[in-house]
LONUVEX-89419 format. One record per residue (C-alpha): x, y, z; residue number from 1; chain. Coordinates in pm, 1 decimal, decimal comma. Each point is the difference from the previous one (the first is absolute). Layout:
LONUVEX-89419
          u          v          w     i   ch
          X          Y          Z   NUM    A
...
//
This chain:
LONUVEX-89419
          u          v          w     i   ch
     1594,2      583,8      462,3     1    A
     -127,8     -344,0      -67,9     2    A
      -91,4     -266,3      259,3     3    A
      243,6     -282,6     -179,9     4    A
      334,9      214,7       59,7     5    A
      288,6       43,5      282,8     6    A
      -90,1      362,1       71,3     7    A
     -360,3      -81,4       53,3     8    A
        4,5     -299,6      239,4     9    A
      373,5       57,5      170,6    10    A
      -47,9      383,9       36,2    11    A
     -315,1      139,4       -6,6    12    A
     -262,3     -285,8      115,4    13    A
      188,0      -54,5      342,9    14    A
       99,9      397,3       76,1    15    A
     -362,4       70,1      -99,2    16    A
     -136,0     -315,3      263,5    17    A
      241,8      108,0      261,3    18    A
     -111,2      376,2       -8,1    19    A
     -323,7     -104,6       -9,8    20    A
      -38,0     -175,3      339,6    21    A
      243,8      197,2      183,8    22    A
     -184,0      297,6      -93,8    23    A
     -331,9     -149,3       87,6    24    A
       92,1      -78,5      332,9    25    A
      -47,5      341,4       49,7    26    A
     -220,8      179,0     -246,0    27    A
     -223,0     -178,2     -236,7    28    A
      -69,9      299,6     -160,6    29    A
      394,3       77,8      -43,3    30    A
       26,6     -392,2     -131,7    31    A
     -252,3       82,3     -247,9    32    A
      164,1      301,5     -116,8    33    A
      337,5     -194,6        8,4    34    A
     -185,7     -286,8     -263,2    35    A
     -163,4      293,8     -185,8    36    A
      383,7      147,5      -58,3    37    A
      157,6     -305,4     -102,3    38    A
     -288,9     -121,5     -235,1    39    A
       73,0      374,7     -179,7    40    A
      398,8     -114,5       15,2    41    A
     -103,6     -347,4     -144,9    42    A
     -160,7      178,6     -323,1    43    A
      226,6      318,6      -32,8    44    A
      242,7     -282,9      -16,9    45    A
      -83,7     -101,3     -279,5    46    A
     -166,6      313,9     -187,9    47    A
      134,0      318,2      213,4    48    A
     -126,1      197,5     -267,0    49    A
     -369,7      -35,1       40,7    50    A
      -12,8      -40,2      373,4    51    A
     -122,9      386,8       54,9    52    A
     -246,8     -142,5     -250,2    53    A
     -100,0     -250,9      229,9    54    A
       -0,8      178,2      304,9    55    A
     -220,3      282,4     -200,4    56    A
     -271,8     -258,0      -89,2    57    A
      -31,3      -90,8      410,1    58    A
      -21,6      358,0      111,7    59    A
     -268,6       68,5     -276,6    60    A
     -199,6     -297,6       64,1    61    A
       -0,3       -3,3      371,5    62    A
      -96,9      384,3       -6,8    63    A
     -264,0      -59,9     -297,8    64    A
      -96,2     -317,7      207,4    65    A
      -11,9      177,9      372,2    66    A
     -230,1      301,1     -201,7    67    A
     -201,6     -311,2     -133,1    68    A
      -47,7      -65,0      382,9    69    A
     -122,6      310,0      142,4    70    A
     -216,6       92,0     -300,8    71    A
     -211,5     -306,6      123,1    72    A
      -91,8      145,9      302,7    73    A
     -146,4      343,9     -196,5    74    A
     -337,1      -15,3     -121,9    75    A
      -32,0      102,9     -359,0    76    A
     -240,1      172,8     -196,1    77    A
     -308,1     -225,2     -174,5    78    A
       77,0      -52,4     -361,9    79    A
      396,8      122,0       16,0    80    A
      276,5     -206,3      -29,3    81    A
      164,9      -27,9      345,0    82    A
      289,8      114,9      116,0    83    A
      152,2     -351,4       67,9    84    A
      -80,5     -127,3     -343,6    85    A
      176,0      333,7     -119,7    86    A
      283,7     -102,6      194,4    87    A
        8,0     -368,8     -128,7    88    A
      -14,0       93,7     -365,2    89    A
      294,4      225,5       61,6    90    A
      204,4     -300,2      157,5    91    A
     -143,0     -237,6     -293,9    92    A
      110,4      249,8     -243,0    93    A
      341,3      108,5      135,3    94    A
       56,0     -398,8       32,6    95    A
      -83,0      -87,2     -320,3    96    A
      155,6      311,2     -147,2    97    A
      337,2     -114,1      112,7    98    A
      -21,1     -362,4      -75,4    99    A
      -89,6      124,6     -315,5   100    A
      294,0      210,8      -84,8   101    A
      275,1     -222,4      139,8   102    A
     -186,0     -311,0     -142,0   103    A
     -166,6       44,4     -309,0   104    A
      122,4      340,7     -156,2   105    A
      273,0     -133,2     -229,2   106    A
     -285,5     -294,5      -92,4   107    A
     -280,9      271,8      -74,4   108    A
      223,9      244,9     -183,0   109    A
      165,6     -298,1     -239,3   110    A
     -308,3     -138,0      -78,0   111    A
     -123,2      367,1     -114,5   112    A
      284,5       32,8     -184,0   113    A
     -108,7     -346,8     -212,7   114    A
     -319,4       60,4      -61,6   115    A
       34,7      372,8      -99,6   116    A
      337,1       10,4     -160,6   117    A
       96,2      252,5      231,3   118    A
      350,6       70,0      225,2   119    A
      -55,3      114,2      340,8   120    A
      264,0      -48,4      143,2   121    A
       13,3        1,7      446,7   122    A
      290,9     -160,7       37,9   123    A
       52,8     -357,6      186,4   124    A
     -217,4        0,1      334,8   125    A
      149,8     -257,6      261,2   126    A
     -236,7     -233,2      200,9   127    A
       53,1       60,3      398,4   128    A
       35,5     -343,2      143,2   129    A
     -318,1     -114,8      155,1   130    A
     -215,5      294,9      -90,8   131    A
     -302,1     -233,5     -101,8   132    A
       12,2     -135,3      344,4   133    A
       20,6      312,9      216,8   134    A
     -231,5      168,7     -217,7   135    A
     -288,2     -252,8       26,8   136    A
       63,1      -56,0      364,2   137    A
      -67,3      432,8       34,1   138    A
     -276,3      -84,8     -190,8   139    A
     -171,5     -242,2      190,2   140    A
       77,1      166,8      320,6   141    A
     -193,5      356,4     -151,0   142    A
     -318,6     -235,7      -96,8   143    A
       -2,1     -164,2      339,9   144    A
       22,3      339,1      175,6   145    A
     -262,7      123,8     -182,5   146    A
     -243,1     -294,2       73,3   147    A
       87,0       87,8      366,4   148    A
      206,2     -291,6       74,3   149    A
      335,3      152,3       82,9   150    A
       56,5       76,4      349,6   151    A
      344,4      109,1       62,7   152    A
      170,9      270,7     -116,7   153    A
      375,1       -1,3      107,3   154    A
      236,6      133,7     -240,8   155    A
      264,4     -286,0      103,0   156    A
     -245,4     -278,3      -15,6   157    A
     -110,7       88,8     -312,0   158    A
      325,3      110,1     -163,6   159    A
      144,2     -371,6      163,9   160    A
     -313,8     -187,0     -184,6   161    A
       95,1      178,9     -353,2   162    A
      384,5      -92,3       16,7   163    A
        8,3     -297,8      222,1   164    A
      318,3     -129,2     -216,0   165    A
     -171,4     -374,0      -11,2   166    A
     -252,3       67,8     -237,7   167    A
       87,7      368,7     -107,6   168    A
      171,0     -117,4     -359,1   169    A
     -199,5     -317,3      -77,8   170    A
     -294,2        2,5      165,8   171    A
     -238,6      -94,9      140,4   172    A
     -211,3      261,2       -3,2   173    A
      -97,2       80,1      334,5   174    A
     -300,6      140,5      181,1   175    A
       28,8      235,6      291,5   176    A
     -252,7     -235,0      234,6   177    A
      256,6     -294,5      -76,1   178    A
      310,2      225,3      134,6   179    A
      -42,1      321,3      206,6   180    A
     -160,0     -213,9      291,8   181    A
      272,7     -232,6        6,1   182    A
      232,0      309,9       25,8   183    A
     -213,0      119,2      302,2   184    A
       43,5     -320,8      174,7   185    A
      288,8      -16,6      284,9   186    A
       57,9     -334,1      -56,2   187    A
      158,6       36,0     -330,4   188    A
      291,9      194,7      125,4   189    A
      154,6     -303,7      230,0   190    A
      193,8     -253,3     -153,4   191    A
     -143,7     -348,1      -59,2   192    A
      237,6     -237,7      -28,7   193    A
     -275,5     -268,1     -166,9   194    A
     -142,8      305,0     -236,4   195    A
      387,6       69,3      -65,6   196    A
      122,8     -358,3      -87,7   197    A
     -330,3     -119,5     -158,9   198    A
       40,8      347,8     -191,1   199    A
      380,2     -126,0     -110,8   200    A
     -129,7     -351,6     -119,1   201    A
     -286,3      147,5     -248,9   202    A
      245,6      301,8      -68,7   203    A
      261,3     -323,1     -112,0   204    A
     -251,9     -141,7     -212,8   205    A
      -81,4      238,2     -198,3   206    A
      304,0       92,1      -69,8   207    A
       82,7     -356,0     -130,5   208    A
     -309,3        1,2     -222,2   209    A
      200,8      377,2     -153,0   210    A
      364,8     -113,1       14,0   211    A
      -46,8     -332,6     -131,5   212    A
     -338,8     -112,9     -185,9   213    A
     -110,7      321,2     -149,6   214    A
      388,3      145,2      -94,9   215    A
       43,3     -339,7      -76,7   216    A
     -226,3     -109,8     -262,5   217    A
      -24,5      409,3     -102,3   218    A
      278,0      -50,9     -283,8   219    A
     -212,8     -246,9     -242,9   220    A
     -283,9      245,2       11,7   221    A
      241,7      306,1      -84,2   222    A
      171,1     -217,7     -283,3   223    A
     -317,6      -21,5     -155,6   224    A
     -181,4      288,4       46,2   225    A
      267,4      231,7      -54,3   226    A
       78,9      -87,6     -351,1   227    A
     -356,9      -52,9      -66,1   228    A
      -53,8      361,8       50,5   229    A
      294,1       51,9     -225,5   230    A
     -189,3     -101,1     -270,5   231    A
       64,7     -421,9       -4,0   232    A
     -191,3     -272,7        1,6   233    A
       28,9     -254,9      260,7   234    A
      -87,1     -398,1      -91,4   235    A
     -291,1     -128,6      179,0   236    A
      163,3     -213,8      263,1   237    A
      202,9      351,5       82,9   238    A
     -230,6      193,9        9,0   239    A
     -225,7     -172,3      270,4   240    A
      309,7      -42,6      186,9   241    A
       58,2      324,3       -7,8   242    A
     -367,5       74,8      142,1   243    A
       14,2     -284,6      257,0   244    A
      314,9      116,8      109,4   245    A
     -139,2      392,6       68,0   246    A
     -310,5     -113,3      126,4   247    A
      199,3     -208,9      297,8   248    A
      259,0      309,6       34,6   249    A
     -225,2      227,2       15,1   250    A
     -216,2     -203,7      281,1   251    A
      331,2      -96,3      229,1   252    A
       94,4      403,7      -30,3   253    A
     -321,9      139,8      107,6   254    A
      -42,3     -277,9      257,5   255    A
      344,7       31,4      153,9   256    A
      -50,1      362,9       34,3   257    A
     -362,4      -27,3      153,3   258    A
      176,7     -292,1      249,3   259    A
      308,2      266,1       72,5   260    A
     -209,7      274,4       83,2   261    A
     -229,4     -187,8      213,5   262    A
      298,0     -171,7      199,6   263    A
      161,2      382,5       28,7   264    A
     -296,2       75,0      161,8   265    A
      -49,4     -271,0      256,0   266    A
      335,0      109,3      110,9   267    A
     -144,6      320,6       87,3   268    A
     -297,8     -169,0      132,3   269    A
     -213,3      159,8     -280,4   270    A
     -220,4     -161,8     -192,0   271    A
        2,0       41,6     -372,9   272    A
     -354,4     -132,4     -186,5   273    A
       96,9     -310,6     -233,6   274    A
        9,0       90,2     -344,8   275    A
       45,0     -318,6     -157,0   276    A
     -148,9     -367,9        9,4   277    A
      125,0     -186,6     -211,8   278    A
     -186,7       61,2     -311,1   279    A
      109,6     -257,0     -276,3   280    A
     -203,9     -240,6      258,0   281    A
     -336,9      197,8     -131,3   282    A
     -268,2     -171,5     -178,2   283    A
     -137,2      311,9     -154,7   284    A
       72,3      387,8     -126,6   285    A
     -184,1      107,1      331,8   286    A
      170,5     -229,3      209,8   287    A
      319,7      121,4     -184,5   288    A
      -39,2      348,2      125,8   289    A
     -113,0      -40,2      334,9   290    A
      356,5     -179,2       56,6   291    A
      226,1      213,5     -213,3   292    A
      102,0      309,4       81,5   293    A
     -278,0       43,5      240,5   294    A
       67,0      363,8      142,3   295    A
      -75,6      123,1     -336,2   296    A
     -279,5     -227,5      -82,9   297    A
     -205,9       80,6      299,4   298    A
      108,2      439,2      -82,2   299    A
     -123,4      -41,6     -360,8   300    A
     -314,7     -185,3      109,6   301    A
      -68,0      224,1      337,7   302    A
       81,4      348,8     -178,3   303    A
      -68,8      -69,5     -377,5   304    A
     -187,5     -287,8     -107,1   305    A
     -291,6       82,2      316,2   306    A
       -8,6      385,3      -59,2   307    A
      -68,2     -117,9     -394,1   308    A
     -315,3     -168,7      136,2   309    A
      161,9     -353,9       33,0   310    A
     -244,9     -266,0      -76,4   311    A
     -278,7      193,6      110,0   312    A
     -110,4      142,0     -269,2   313    A
      -77,2     -316,0     -257,8   314    A
      207,9     -230,7     -183,7   315    A
      101,3      231,2     -287,5   316    A
       87,1      257,9      215,7   317    A
      216,7     -242,6      250,0   318    A
      205,6     -143,0     -302,5   319    A
       40,2      361,5      -95,9   320    A
      136,2       75,7      309,0   321    A
      217,5     -336,0       59,5   322    A
      164,9      144,4     -300,5   323    A
       47,9      318,7       34,6   324    A
      140,7      -63,3      333,9   325    A
      274,7     -255,9     -147,1   326    A
      104,6      202,7     -244,6   327    A
       65,8      260,9      220,6   328    A
      182,9     -232,9      233,3   329    A
      211,8      -75,5     -289,3   330    A
      119,5      347,8      -97,1   331    A
       55,1       23,6      414,6   332    A
      263,6     -260,8      -40,0   333    A
      189,3      246,2     -333,5   334    A
      -23,5      245,1     -270,3   335    A
       -4,7     -228,0     -297,1   336    A
     -254,2     -188,0     -230,4   337    A
      101,5     -305,7      107,7   338    A
     -102,5       10,3      379,9   339    A
     -324,4      191,9     -149,3   340    A
      -58,3     -381,5     -222,3   341    A
      103,3     -182,7      321,3   342    A
     -285,2      154,9      192,1   343    A
     -238,3      -35,2     -267,5   344    A
       36,4     -346,9      -39,8   345    A
        6,9      -58,8      336,0   346    A
     -357,4      214,9       17,0   347    A
     -124,0     -233,1     -291,7   348    A
       89,1     -297,4      207,8   349    A
     -215,0      129,2      295,3   350    A
     -262,7      107,0     -223,2   351    A
       -7,7     -352,5     -143,7   352    A
       54,6     -172,3      360,3   353    A
     -336,5      174,1      128,4   354    A
     -149,5      -60,5     -318,4   355    A
       46,5     -404,4       34,0   356    A
     -115,1        5,9      390,3   357    A
     -311,2      204,2      -68,5   358    A
     -114,2     -277,8     -283,9   359    A
      147,5     -252,8      219,1   360    A
     -260,6      109,4      279,3   361    A
     -238,8      106,1     -293,0   362    A
       -3,4     -367,2     -113,9   363    A
       35,7     -167,9      366,0   364    A
      327,2     -152,1      -73,0   365    A
      186,9      194,0      304,8   366    A
      -40,4     -258,0      236,5   367    A
      147,7     -283,9     -195,5   368    A
      283,8      142,8     -143,1   369    A
      114,0      137,8      334,1   370    A
       21,2     -386,1       99,5   371    A
      183,4     -128,1     -271,0   372    A
      340,8      -48,0       20,4   373    A
       61,3       31,1     -382,0   374    A
     -162,7      307,4      -45,0   375    A
      197,8      155,5      245,4   376    A
      310,0     -157,1     -136,6   377    A
      -95,6      135,7     -372,4   378    A
     -101,6      346,4      220,7   379    A
      392,3       23,0      134,6   380    A
      176,0      -82,2     -341,5   381    A
     -215,9      254,1     -223,8   382    A
       51,9      254,9      321,2   383    A
      380,5      -33,1        2,1   384    A
       52,8      -24,0     -409,6   385    A
     -242,0      334,2      -21,1   386    A
      230,4      131,0      239,4   387    A
      298,2     -100,4     -166,7   388    A
     -100,2      154,6     -307,4   389    A
      -76,7      327,6      169,1   390    A
      364,0      -14,4      141,4   391    A
      151,2       29,6     -386,8   392    A
     -181,5      351,8      -21,3   393    A
      149,1       97,9      355,8   394    A
      342,4      -61,4      -56,4   395    A
       48,6       83,7     -381,1   396    A
      152,7      333,8      -31,8   397    A
     -183,6       62,0     -360,6   398    A
     -307,4     -132,0      -99,6   399    A
      109,5     -139,7     -303,1   400    A
      208,1     -173,2      206,9   401    A
     -268,4     -183,7      192,3   402    A
     -227,9      -41,5     -281,3   403    A
      354,4     -242,7     -137,5   404    A
       57,8     -198,6      274,7   405    A
     -410,3      -62,2       13,6   406    A
       32,8      -79,2     -378,2   407    A
      279,6     -227,4       89,1   408    A
     -199,4     -196,5      300,5   409    A
     -311,3      -24,1     -224,9   410    A
      254,8     -220,1     -215,0   411    A
       44,2      286,1     -323,9   412    A
      386,7      -55,8       76,2   413    A
       69,6      -62,0     -401,0   414    A
      227,3      317,5      -46,3   415    A
      173,0      -52,5      346,1   416    A
      425,9      -45,3      -17,8   417    A
      130,4     -321,5      111,5   418    A
     -141,3     -195,1      265,2   419    A
       60,8      107,9      331,6   420    A
      252,9      307,7     -185,4   421    A
      -84,8      258,2      267,2   422    A
       76,1     -244,4      291,4   423    A
      302,1      -90,3     -108,2   424    A
      111,5      334,1      -99,7   425    A
      -31,3       59,0      358,2   426    A
      195,4     -322,9       92,7   427    A
     -298,8     -152,6      127,5   428    A
     -149,6     -322,7      -55,0   429    A
     -352,9      -65,2      -33,3   430    A
       16,1     -318,3      201,1   431    A
       99,9      182,9      332,1   432    A
     -310,0      247,9      -61,0   433    A
     -203,1     -235,0      -49,1   434    A
      120,6     -145,0      335,0   435    A
       -6,3      286,4      190,8   436    A
     -370,9       94,3     -145,6   437    A
     -102,1     -393,5      110,7   438    A
      178,4       78,0      360,9   439    A
     -143,2      343,9       61,2   440    A
     -350,9     -141,5     -111,1   441    A
      -34,3     -239,9      234,0   442    A
      124,9      222,8      284,3   443    A
     -283,6      247,0      -87,4   444    A
     -254,4     -284,3      -58,6   445    A
       81,8     -202,8      283,0   446    A
      157,9      128,6      302,3   447    A
     -202,9      188,1      273,2   448    A
      -57,1      392,3      -41,0   449    A
      290,3      207,7      180,0   450    A
     -270,6      161,6      158,1   451    A
     -125,8     -301,2      199,2   452    A
      376,6     -133,7       64,8   453    A
       58,0      356,6      146,9   454    A
     -289,2      -25,4      245,4   455    A
       96,3     -280,7      105,4   456    A
      369,7       81,9       71,9   457    A
      -99,0      311,2      187,6   458    A
     -270,9     -222,6      227,9   459    A
      331,4     -242,0       50,7   460    A
      226,7      244,1      139,3   461    A
     -264,5      195,3      181,5   462    A
       16,4     -371,8      245,5   463    A
      397,6     -137,5      -97,0   464    A
      199,2      245,4      171,0   465    A
      305,5     -282,1       53,0   466    A
      -28,2      -63,5     -382,9   467    A
      -45,5      375,0     -186,0   468    A
      329,5      110,8      109,7   469    A
      160,9     -355,8     -235,1   470    A
     -254,9       44,4     -280,7   471    A
       -4,6      368,3      -35,1   472    A
      369,2       12,9        6,6   473    A
        0,9     -279,8     -241,3   474    A
     -215,8      258,7     -226,7   475    A
      167,0      269,6       72,9   476    A
      349,2     -205,3     -113,7   477    A
     -180,7     -119,1     -331,9   478    A
     -123,9      365,7     -102,2   479    A
      396,7      128,9       40,9   480    A
       89,9     -271,4     -209,4   481    A
     -259,0       65,7     -277,4   482    A
      108,3      391,5       54,7   483    A
      352,1     -125,1      -75,2   484    A
      -74,2     -153,3     -309,5   485    A
     -246,3      249,4     -123,4   486    A
      294,7      263,8       33,8   487    A
      274,1     -222,8     -197,8   488    A
     -223,3       -6,0     -286,1   489    A
       97,7      255,4     -271,5   490    A
     -361,4      226,1        7,3   491    A
     -241,1      -34,2      307,3   492    A
     -324,5       -0,8     -124,3   493    A
     -313,1      293,3      137,8   494    A
     -357,8     -181,7       40,4   495    A
     -155,3      -17,5     -282,1   496    A
     -316,4      230,0      154,1   497    A
      249,8      231,7      102,8   498    A
      -46,5      115,1     -392,3   499    A
     -384,0      109,0       76,7   500    A
//
């Protein structure tokens, strides 16, 4: 079930909201159970065959987490591997094994066959939607339990924490401390008109980003990448237009989903952590990763980079840890060499970034450069260019296709067909595509961040009781109109991060 469909907006969401607050008047526990059940139904509506897998994963991880919590209070023999550590190891192996089979089994077998001339066959393993997100969410829970950070083990709250439908299929990657205390807060279960209408406004903004902006520019990316993956070589202009179109499609697709998840949660008096913070305004690749998919970046830092040693074991080890973390982060996105190269490229970017900063500090240039407007502008331009180049690997279905795009972007398009032939074949004009990219770039680079806008909207609704009904109703009407527009299309596109 997609956030952008009439089924979700007209049927599912009102039913769940009304049931949640009506039940919440009598019992917070049963209201949480209602939302847990609704979230499970939301997942099952999309992929019913994998609902039992999701619930089984929840049962196993909750059981393992509870065992870790109990074992923490038991003394262990000197020199022995503690019981809590054994449970943690078992839980991580279970989660990674599940993720590895469903997400990487075909990739592993296909590469073994290609490398050694084998003919192993395991059939096509279907990827359960959201498995990457709920697996990482539960690994974080187990590790935090092992560190003694988890204090609550209520099954209903844990199940809701994992399945909560605004985040389940495309993030953010949640921590128990961000969510489970909220489920124990009585005020969450009492309808709040200010929170509801502020949530409607932010949901409407996210819906507009997805339905109008991301889906509007998507054909220009598809028109270039699809034939290039098929073996054709685009012209230089087409290659740049395709790369930029996808750069902004992905931005507004993911930003739109993040806004919609935040808005939906506000309707339920629940706050999700912000997962997207104007990454194309970043002035370094480190800054980019503090702004893009914040929850995943935080997970990789806290549960991979730091355990590997971080920057505490010398500069060489630091760079190795950075590279390894980003390669694994790329592989998390998908089982293909294109994602591995995308991660490796960002790992290289980060190593260069940290190396340059260390050199500037050694030479005493840091303060002077930080005050230079020209340097900041150059840093922003280089960071954005680096992101665009890396997105080519992220978008291309094949590695040769990505290399052909980059070849054409570098100016080597002598073997290309007629100028703009790919766009012409798709019934598109390069001038219109360029206008799309300029307009979306202006929105991404110049407008305030939607998180800041949302906080101002929430504060305004809290004190403007008379006006919020009119403004909220207007946002609700626009939401319904956008849903109608989306429904009238030949096909409804899923969010890009649903694939991961």
